C-alpha positions in Angstrom: 105.9 319.1 73.4 108.1 317.2 71.3 107.2 313.9 71.9 110.4 312.3 70.8 110.6 313.0 74.8 107.7 311.8 75.9 107.0 308.6 74.1 109.3 305.4 75.0 111.9 305.1 72.0 113.9 302.0 71.2 117.5 302.0 69.7 120.3 299.3 68.8 123.8 300.4 69.6 127.1 299.6 71.1 128.5 300.7 74.3 131.5 302.8 73.7 132.1 304.1 77.3 131.2 302.7 80.8 130.9 306.4 83.0 129.3 304.6 86.0 128.1 301.1 86.8 127.4 300.1 90.2 127.8 296.2 90.3 125.5 295.9 93.6 121.9 297.1 91.7 123.4 297.6 87.9 122.7 301.4 87.8 124.8 302.7 85.0 125.7 305.5 83.1 126.8 304.7 79.6 127.7 306.4 75.8 126.4 304.0 73.8 127.1 304.6 69.7 123.8 304.4 67.4 124.4 304.1 63.7 123.9 307.3 61.6 123.2 309.1 65.0 127.2 310.9 65.5 128.3 311.1 68.8 127.5 308.7 71.4 124.2 308.9 73.3 124.3 309.1 77.3 122.5 306.4 78.3 120.8 306.5 82.4 119.0 303.1 83.6 119.7 299.1 84.6 122.6 296.9 83.2 123.6 293.4 84.7 127.0 293.8 83.1 127.9 297.1 81.7 131.2 296.4 79.1 132.6 298.2 76.8 131.8 296.5 72.9 128.5 295.2 74.3 125.7 295.4 71.9 122.6 296.6 72.9 118.8 297.5 72.7 117.7 300.2 75.2 113.9 301.6 75.6 113.3 304.6 77.1 112.6 308.3 77.0 114.8 311.2 76.0 115.5 313.3 78.8 117.0 317.0 78.5 119.3 317.6 81.5 120.4 320.7 82.8 124.0 320.5 82.7 124.7 317.2 80.5 122.0 317.8 77.8 120.0 315.2 75.7 120.0 311.5 77.7 118.1 308.6 77.5 116.7 307.6 80.9 116.2 303.6 79.8 113.2 301.8 81.2 115.4 298.8 80.0 118.6 297.8 78.6 118.9 294.6 76.7 122.4 293.0 76.0 122.8 291.0 72.4 125.7 289.5 71.6 127.5 291.2 68.7 127.6 289.8 65.6 130.6 291.6 63.3 133.9 290.5 63.9 135.1 294.2 64.8 132.1 294.0 67.9 132.8 290.4 68.7 136.6 291.6 69.4 135.3 294.8 71.6 133.2 292.3 73.2 135.9 289.7 74.1 138.5 292.6 75.2 136.2 294.5 77.3 137.4 293.1 80.7 134.6 290.6 80.9 137.4 287.9 81.5 140.6 288.0 83.6 143.5 287.7 81.2 141.7 288.2 78.0 142.9 291.2 76.6 143.5 293.4 73.5 146.3 291.2 71.8 144.3 288.0 72.7 141.2 289.2 71.5 142.6 290.3 68.0 144.4 286.7 67.6 140.5 284.8 68.3 138.7 287.2 66.3 141.6 286.9 63.5 141.4 282.8 63.4 137.2 282.3 63.8 136.0 285.5 62.5 131.9 286.0 63.0 132.0 282.3 64.3 134.0 283.2 66.9 131.4 282.7 69.6 129.8 279.8 68.3 133.4 278.0 68.4 134.3 279.1 71.9 131.3 277.5 73.5 131.0 274.6 71.3 135.0 273.9 70.1 136.4 275.6 72.7 139.6 272.8 72.2 140.1 274.7 68.9 140.6 278.0 70.9 142.9 276.6 73.2 145.3 275.8 70.5 145.7 279.5 69.6 148.9 280.9 70.3 149.0 282.8 73.9 145.3 281.2 75.1 145.9 277.6 76.2 143.3 275.2 78.1 143.0 277.8 81.0 141.6 280.7 79.1 139.1 278.8 76.8 137.8 277.2 79.7 137.5 280.7 81.1 135.6 282.1 77.9 133.4 279.4 77.5 132.3 279.4 81.1 132.0 283.3 80.6 129.9 283.2 77.4 127.8 280.7 79.0 126.7 282.8 82.0 126.2 285.8 80.0 123.9 284.0 77.8 122.0 282.2 80.5 122.0 285.8 82.3 120.5 287.4 79.3 117.7 284.6 78.9 116.8 285.3 82.1 116.8 289.1 81.8 114.8 288.8 78.7 111.9 286.5 80.7 111.7 288.9 83.5 111.6 291.9 81.2 109.0 290.3 78.9 107.2 290.1 82.0 107.3 293.5 82.8 109.6 293.3 85.7 111.4 296.4 85.5 115.3 296.3 84.9 116.3 297.4 88.5 114.3 295.1 90.0 115.3 292.2 87.4 118.8 292.7 88.5 118.4 292.3 92.2 116.2 289.3 91.2 119.3 287.8 89.3 121.4 288.5 92.1 119.7 286.8 94.8 118.6 283.6 92.7 121.0 283.3 89.7 120.3 280.8 87.3 117.4 279.9 89.4 115.4 283.2 89.1 113.5 282.0 86.5 112.1 278.6 88.2 111.9 280.4 91.5 109.9 282.8 89.8 107.7 280.6 88.0 107.1 278.4 90.8 105.9 280.7 93.4 106.4 284.5 92.5 105.4 285.5 95.8 108.4 284.1 97.6 109.5 287.5 96.4 107.3 289.7 98.8 108.8 287.4 101.7 112.7 287.3 100.8 113.3 290.3 99.2 113.5 293.7 100.8 111.4 296.7 99.5 109.1 294.2 97.2 105.7 293.9 98.3 102.8 291.7 97.6 101.5 294.0 95.1 104.9 294.1 93.0 104.9 290.2 93.3 101.1 289.8 92.0 101.9 292.0 89.2 104.6 289.6 88.3 103.0 286.9 89.0 99.6 288.0 86.3 102.3 288.2 84.0 103.2 285.3 84.3 100.0 283.6 83.5 99.4 282.5 87.3 95.5 282.0 87.5 93.9 284.3 90.1 92.7 281.5 92.0 96.0 280.0 92.1 96.6 278.2 95.9 99.9 280.0 96.0 97.9 283.4 95.0 95.2 282.6 97.4 97.9 282.2 100.5 99.9 285.0 99.7 96.7 287.2 99.7 95.3 286.0 103.0 99.0 286.3 104.7 99.1 290.0 103.4 96.3 291.1 104.3 97.2 289.6 107.6 100.7 291.9 107.0 98.4 294.7 106.4 96.1 294.7 109.2 99.1 294.9 111.5 100.4 298.0 109.5 97.0 299.6 110.9 97.6 298.6 114.4 96.1 295.3 114.8 97.3 291.9 116.2 94.9 289.8 114.7 91.7 290.2 112.4 88.3 288.3 113.0 88.1 285.3 110.3 85.2 286.9 108.8 87.1 289.9 108.2 90.7 288.6 107.1 88.1 286.5 104.8 86.9 289.6 103.4 90.1 291.8 103.3 91.4 288.8 101.3 88.4 288.6 99.0 88.7 292.7 98.1 92.7 292.5 98.0 92.7 289.5 95.4 89.7 290.9 93.7 88.2 287.5 93.2 84.7 288.9 94.1 82.1 286.8 96.6 80.5 285.7 93.4 83.7 284.0 92.3 83.3 280.8 94.1 86.6 280.8 95.9 87.1 278.7 98.5 89.9 280.5 101.1 89.5 277.4 103.7 92.0 275.5 102.2 95.2 278.1 101.7 94.0 279.5 105.2 94.3 276.0 106.4 97.7 275.3 104.7 99.4 278.5 105.8 98.3 277.7 109.6 99.9 274.1 109.2 103.3 275.6 107.7 103.1 277.4 111.1 103.4 281.3 109.2 99.8 282.1 110.9 97.8 280.8 114.4 94.0 280.7 115.0 92.8 281.6 118.5 89.4 280.7 118.5 87.7 282.7 115.6 90.7 285.3 115.7 93.6 285.1 113.5 97.0 286.1 114.0 100.5 286.6 112.4 102.6 283.8 114.2 104.8 286.2 115.7 102.3 288.7 117.1 100.4 286.0 118.6 103.2 284.7 120.4 104.2 288.7 121.2 100.8 289.0 123.2 101.0 285.8 124.6 104.4 286.6 126.7 103.4 290.3 126.9 100.2 289.0 129.1 102.0 286.9 131.0 105.3 288.9 131.9 102.5 291.6 132.8 100.5 288.9 135.0 103.6 287.8 136.9 105.0 291.4 137.4 101.7 292.3 139.4 100.8 289.1 141.1 104.0 288.2 142.8 105.1 290.6 145.3 108.2 292.9 145.3 110.4 291.2 147.9 113.2 294.0 148.0 111.3 297.9 148.1 113.1 300.5 149.0 112.7 302.0 152.8 109.9 304.4 153.1 112.3 306.9 155.5 114.7 306.9 151.9 112.0 307.5 149.8 111.0 310.5 152.3 114.4 311.8 152.3 114.6 311.5 148.3 111.4 313.4 147.7 112.9 316.7 149.9 116.3 316.2 148.4 114.5 316.3 144.6 112.3 319.5 146.0 115.9 321.0 146.7 117.7 320.6 143.6 114.5 320.9 141.6 113.6 324.1 143.4 109.9 323.2 143.1 107.3 321.1 145.7 106.2 317.9 144.1 102.2 317.8 144.0 100.8 315.1 145.9 100.3 312.8 143.0 104.0 313.0 142.2 104.9 312.1 145.8 102.5 309.2 145.9 103.8 308.3 142.4 107.5 308.1 144.0 106.0 305.9 146.6 104.8 303.7 144.6 107.9 303.3 142.5 109.9 302.2 145.2 107.5 299.4 146.7 106.0 298.2 142.6 107.5 295.6 140.5 105.4 297.7 137.9 104.2 300.9 138.0 102.2 303.2 135.0 102.4 306.6 134.8 100.5 308.5 132.7 99.8 312.4 132.1 99.3 315.2 129.6 101.6 317.5 128.7 102.3 320.3 131.7 101.1 317.8 133.9 105.0 316.9 135.6 105.8 313.7 134.0 109.0 315.1 133.3 109.7 316.6 136.6 108.8 313.0 138.3 111.0 310.9 136.2 113.9 313.4 137.4 112.3 312.9 141.0 112.3 309.0 140.4 116.0 309.1 138.9 117.4 310.7 141.9 115.1 308.2 143.8 117.2 305.3 142.2 120.5 307.0 142.7 120.0 307.7 146.2 119.5 304.0 146.6 122.5 303.1 145.1 120.8 301.3 142.5 121.7 300.2 139.1 119.0 302.8 137.0 118.5 302.7 133.1 116.6 305.3 131.3 115.1 304.8 127.7 112.6 305.8 125.0 111.5 304.7 121.8 113.2 307.4 119.5 116.6 309.0 120.0 115.0 312.4 120.2 113.4 311.5 123.0 116.2 309.1 125.0 118.3 312.5 124.0 115.9 314.7 126.1 115.7 312.1 128.7 119.2 312.3 129.3 119.8 315.6 129.4 117.0 316.4 131.5 117.9 314.0 134.3 121.5 314.0 134.1 121.8 310.4 133.4 122.7 308.4 130.7 119.4 307.2 128.7 119.4 305.4 125.1 116.7 304.1 122.9 115.0 300.7 123.5 116.8 298.9 120.6 120.2 300.1 121.4 119.3 299.2 125.1 119.0 295.7 124.0 121.7 295.5 121.4 120.8 294.1 118.1 123.3 291.0 117.1 123.2 291.2 113.1 124.3 287.8 113.0 121.5 285.9 115.2 119.1 288.9 114.0 117.9 288.9 117.4 118.4 291.3 120.5 121.4 290.3 122.5 120.1 291.4 126.0 116.5 289.0 126.7 115.0 286.1 128.7 118.9 284.1 128.8 120.6 287.5 129.4 118.3 290.2 130.8 119.7 293.5 131.4 122.4 293.9 134.7 119.4 296.4 136.2 117.6 297.2 139.3 115.6 299.4 137.8 113.8 300.9 134.2 112.5 303.6 133.8 110.6 304.0 130.1 109.3 307.5 128.5 107.1 308.3 125.7 105.5 304.4 126.2 102.6 305.0 124.5 104.8 304.1 121.5 105.6 300.8 122.1 104.3 298.1 120.2 103.3 294.6 121.2 106.6 293.3 119.3 108.9 295.8 121.1 107.2 295.2 124.4 108.2 291.9 123.7 111.5 291.9 123.2 111.7 295.0 125.9 110.0 293.2 129.0 112.3 290.0 128.2 115.1 291.6 129.1 113.7 293.0 132.4 115.7 291.0 135.4 112.6 289.3 137.6 113.5 291.4 140.7 113.8 295.2 138.7 111.3 297.7 139.0 109.8 298.7 135.5 108.3 302.4 135.6 106.5 302.8 131.9 105.7 307.1 131.3 103.3 308.0 128.8 100.3 309.7 127.9 96.9 307.6 127.2 95.3 310.4 125.1 97.9 310.6 122.6 98.1 308.1 119.7 99.0 304.7 120.0 102.0 302.9 118.6 102.5 303.0 114.6 103.2 299.2 114.9 100.5 296.4 116.3 98.8 296.8 119.0 97.9 299.2 122.0 100.1 298.3 124.8 100.2 301.6 127.0 96.4 302.2 126.7 95.4 298.6 127.5 97.6 298.6 131.1 96.2 301.9 132.2 92.9 300.6 131.4 93.6 297.2 133.7 92.4 297.8 137.0 94.8 295.2 138.2 97.7 297.3 137.2 99.3 300.2 139.5 98.6 303.5 137.5 99.2 306.8 138.8 97.3 309.7 136.4 99.0 312.9 136.9 96.0 315.6 136.3 97.1 318.8 137.9 98.5 321.3 135.3 101.4 322.8 136.6 101.4 327.1 135.7 104.4 328.5 134.2 105.3 331.8 134.3 103.9 332.7 130.9 100.9 330.9 130.1 101.2 328.7 127.6 98.8 328.9 124.8 99.9 325.2 123.5 98.8 323.5 126.7 95.9 325.0 127.3 94.8 324.0 123.5 95.7 320.6 124.5 94.2 320.0 127.2 90.9 321.4 125.7 91.1 319.2 122.7 91.5 316.2 125.3 88.3 317.3 127.2 86.4 317.5 123.5 86.0 321.3 123.8 87.1 323.6 120.5 89.5 325.6 121.2 89.8 329.2 120.7 93.3 329.9 119.2 94.5 333.3 118.3 94.6 334.4 114.3 98.1 336.1 113.9 97.1 340.1 114.0 100.3 341.6 114.9 99.5 342.6 118.2 98.5 339.2 120.3 101.5 337.9 121.7 101.0 333.7 121.8 102.7 330.6 121.5 99.9 329.4 119.2 98.0 330.6 116.0 95.6 329.7 114.3 95.5 331.3 109.7 92.4 330.5 108.3 92.6 328.8 104.1 89.9 327.5 102.8 91.6 326.3 99.3 94.2 323.7 99.8 96.8 325.2 97.4 96.5 328.3 99.3 97.2 326.6 102.3 100.2 325.0 100.8 101.6 328.0 99.2 101.5 329.8 103.1 102.9 326.9 104.8 105.6 326.9 102.1 106.0 330.8 102.9 105.9 330.4 107.0 108.5 327.9 107.0 111.2 329.6 104.3 110.9 333.1 105.3 107.9 334.5 108.1 108.7 332.2 110.8 112.4 332.3 111.0 112.4 336.3 110.0 109.2 337.1 112.8 109.8 334.6 115.7 113.8 333.7 114.8 113.6 330.2 114.6 116.3 328.3 112.5 114.7 326.6 109.8 116.2 323.2 110.8 113.8 323.9 113.9 110.9 324.3 111.9 108.8 320.6 110.8 105.7 320.7 109.6 103.1 318.0 110.2 100.5 316.9 108.6 97.7 313.8 109.1 98.5 312.6 105.4 100.7 311.6 103.0 98.6 312.4 100.0 96.7 315.0 99.2 98.1 318.9 98.5 98.2 319.3 102.4 100.0 315.4 102.3 103.8 315.2 103.2 104.2 314.1 99.9 103.3 317.3 98.0 104.7 319.5 101.2 108.0 317.9 101.2 108.8 318.7 97.1 107.2 321.8 97.6 109.4 322.4 100.8 112.5 321.1 99.1 112.2 323.5 96.2 111.8 326.5 98.6 114.5 325.9 101.4 117.1 323.5 99.1 116.4 323.7 95.8 119.0 321.8 93.2 120.8 325.2 92.7 122.3 325.2 95.8 123.9 321.9 95.6 124.0 321.3 91.7 123.4 317.8 90.2 126.4 316.1 91.6 125.2 316.6 95.0 122.0 314.6 94.4 120.5 311.0 93.8 117.5 309.7 92.0 115.4 307.4 94.8 112.2 306.5 93.6 110.7 309.3 92.3 112.4 311.7 94.2 115.7 313.7 94.6 117.5 313.7 97.9 120.1 316.2 97.7 123.1 317.3 100.0 121.8 319.5 103.2 117.6 317.8 102.6 116.2 317.1 105.9 115.4 313.1 105.8 113.6 310.4 107.8 114.1 306.8 108.3 111.0 304.7 107.4 112.1 301.2 108.3 114.0 299.9 111.4 117.6 298.8 110.1 119.6 297.1 112.9 122.3 296.6 110.6 123.6 299.9 108.7 125.8 300.7 112.1 126.7 299.2 115.3 123.7 300.7 117.1 120.7 300.7 114.2 118.9 303.2 112.8 115.2 303.1 113.4 111.7 304.1 112.1 111.2 308.0 112.7 114.9 308.5 113.3 115.7 311.9 111.3 119.0 313.7 110.1 120.0 315.8 106.9 122.4 314.6 104.2 125.8 315.4 104.8 127.5 314.2 101.8 126.4 312.7 98.2 128.5 310.2 96.2 126.8 310.1 92.9 129.1 307.7 91.5 128.8 305.3 93.7 125.2 305.9 94.3 125.8 306.4 98.2 125.1 309.1 100.4 126.0 309.9 104.1 123.4 311.3 106.6 124.2 313.2 110.0 121.6 311.8 112.3 120.3 314.5 115.4 121.9 312.3 117.7 125.3 313.3 115.7 125.9 309.8 114.2 127.3 310.0 110.6 125.2 307.0 108.6 126.5 306.1 105.1 123.4 304.5 102.9 124.3 302.3 99.9 122.4 302.2 97.0 120.2 299.2 98.0 119.4 301.1 101.7 118.2 304.2 99.8 114.8 303.1 99.9 114.7 303.5 103.4 115.1 307.3 103.5 112.4 309.9 103.0 112.0 313.4 102.7 111.1 314.9 106.4 110.6 318.6 105.9 106.7 317.2 106.5 105.9 314.3 108.4 102.7 312.8 109.2 101.4 313.3 112.5 102.1 309.4 113.5 105.4 309.6 112.3 106.2 312.6 114.5 105.1 310.5 117.5 108.1 310.5 120.5 109.7 314.1 119.0 109.8 317.4 120.7 110.1 320.2 118.0 110.7 323.8 118.9 108.3 324.8 116.1 105.2 323.1 114.3 103.4 323.9 111.4 100.2 321.9 111.3 98.4 321.3 107.9 94.3 320.5 109.0 91.9 320.7 106.5 88.6 319.4 105.2 90.5 317.9 103.0 91.8 315.4 105.9 88.3 314.6 106.8 88.5 310.9 107.1 91.4 311.2 109.0 90.2 313.6 112.0 90.0 312.7 115.6 91.1 314.1 118.7 93.9 311.7 119.6 95.7 312.9 116.3 95.3 316.3 116.9 95.5 316.0 120.2 99.1 314.3 119.7 100.4 316.9 116.7 99.6 320.0 119.0 101.9 318.3 121.9 104.5 317.6 119.7 104.7 321.6 119.2 107.4 322.8 122.2 107.5 326.5 121.7 105.7 327.5 118.8 102.3 326.0 116.9 100.6 327.5 114.0 97.8 325.4 112.6 97.1 326.3 108.6 93.4 325.2 107.6 89.7 325.2 108.1 88.0 326.0 111.2 85.5 323.6 110.5 88.3 320.6 110.6 89.3 322.1 113.9 85.9 321.7 115.4 85.8 317.9 113.9 89.1 316.5 115.0 88.0 318.4 118.5 84.9 316.4 118.9 85.3 313.7 117.2 86.6 310.6 119.3 89.2 307.8 118.2 86.9 305.8 115.7 89.8 303.5 115.1 89.3 300.1 117.0 92.6 298.0 117.0 91.9 294.3 117.2 94.2 292.8 120.6 93.3 291.0 123.1 95.8 292.4 125.6 93.7 293.7 127.7 90.9 291.1 127.8 94.2 288.2 128.8 95.1 290.6 131.4 91.5 290.8 133.0 90.9 287.1 132.9 93.8 286.2 134.3 94.4 289.0 137.0 90.6 288.4 138.0 91.0 284.5 138.7 94.4 284.6 140.3 
């Protein structure tokens, strides 16, 4: 391969044309003339100010674009002030200063030649005397050149310390002329104040700035980040000893380095960022959330319901439900209906096929018959949509129900403005983490009935805590466990497999032989590469042809993001098979990080964004790219609830391809066809809760591709991951002492 196409090159030239420039993030497509090189070269990268006539130093790699030919992908574009009269003239006339056009620029350069820039900055009075300039324009020129000089100095400082051009542009945009001062004082401020910048990025900058490995601000940032990462792993807190050990590993300081973390820890406590409860260390907001949820639940179970529904009305409602639903409610379901009529808090748990959905329909009919103000909600849009369709009653996501206020950056409904509800039923409650539980519970009126429905055997919430599991495990909270498995006209292998795995039994799943009819199949593939190729073929060709599924109704699930059978590589493979570049053309795609997002791609939201539209978009929401505007670096996604959401360049990092997703990210979804990658290479992640959650996502068809050994390990291995949360122990102490 030509080394010119692989090694970083440095060119010096002048911007002759600005094909595209996005001022919000600096992304630019420039035509740069290089002395002795003939036609201008296309340069693609990030530039703080792209103006015709600006002289630049570009560092980058040559690439061959399929449509536009040879280009330079710039790692950095550094502006330099021009020195020749011709260059200075083009620079001043580039439009950077309103009112300074070609004629005025010519007049100034004609008067001062190569000394023009120095005279503008040091003797603006001489410039003001020129015809057509005056004091106002001269002052504007001096200010603009001073700002450009300051900005170039800041950019040089950032680039010299290995800050990428794109991030350097964002840093300058946020902090302006204070950027050097801010970063020199505390580079870790970036991780706290800038979206998409984490500890590792801030730490790299800090090290490049020469910050000592044991600097106080680095130790504080490391401790705080270790707690944040623990939250990402589902913990509400860490024991002190474990926090210190995690921070030591994260900071790379070693046990024998003699670094004392007690002082930075105390500083974080004094500053209010973290709290110490006995020997447990919490992020402040997680401690407050756990404390609030504990008190809320205790009040719910200790204070009697002063307005229970009439038992005769409940019996009438059960009879009516059985007629409308054309089935008989089980004894468990009938008990649940009676309890819902008199409890202020009721927990309902059950596996697939045990009648949770039927029970929610019966409860909906009960509260409507009693003329109560009823709200239905679920953590995800898909679950809420399903709930609404099944119950013939409006349902919404929890976030939409609580209504986020982007100005105050909090929910409108809360303790001071509770929901106008007499009853609230929440489905898929196992997905609710401690922070969302606090927000939701604070909006429930004191006298309203709260009913949480879920499956205690599924994976806990992605976020911190194990709220639903802790509530089910508490004997002082009224809980109904649905255990009767309702038989369908056609026996469901998916349901049988799920219940066998939940019991720790390795299921026998048929292999596709062209004869056996089933809604679940297992295909053995020992080699990960072969398994990945088969998954691609199944999704792109075999499943649509043999089973009649639309490609949009097929989703690949995997335990991991990494590896040959992880979500990242599977997405790249499936995108190329289902939506190759030739389908959309190069004008209908955007480079986001290291991945291309194309028109028609299935994508997933990775973080909560309350401000992107009136209702917000939340972690796990999926959709399809509806339109792409490459010029403005924006795209529009049509979510599965029908909304069209516009993503600007600063929001794009929130999206990822979603032809394949991790099992955790699939929680709350009901997918017509699931293709599950399950292989020995996933060994450390294989456990019963994970595979049970994956299998119960499949509504009509399940195909597992991988090894039988992996299936056996996952079926037999109970969850070994302990979550640090004190909700259950706090509740037990309070309830036992009442």
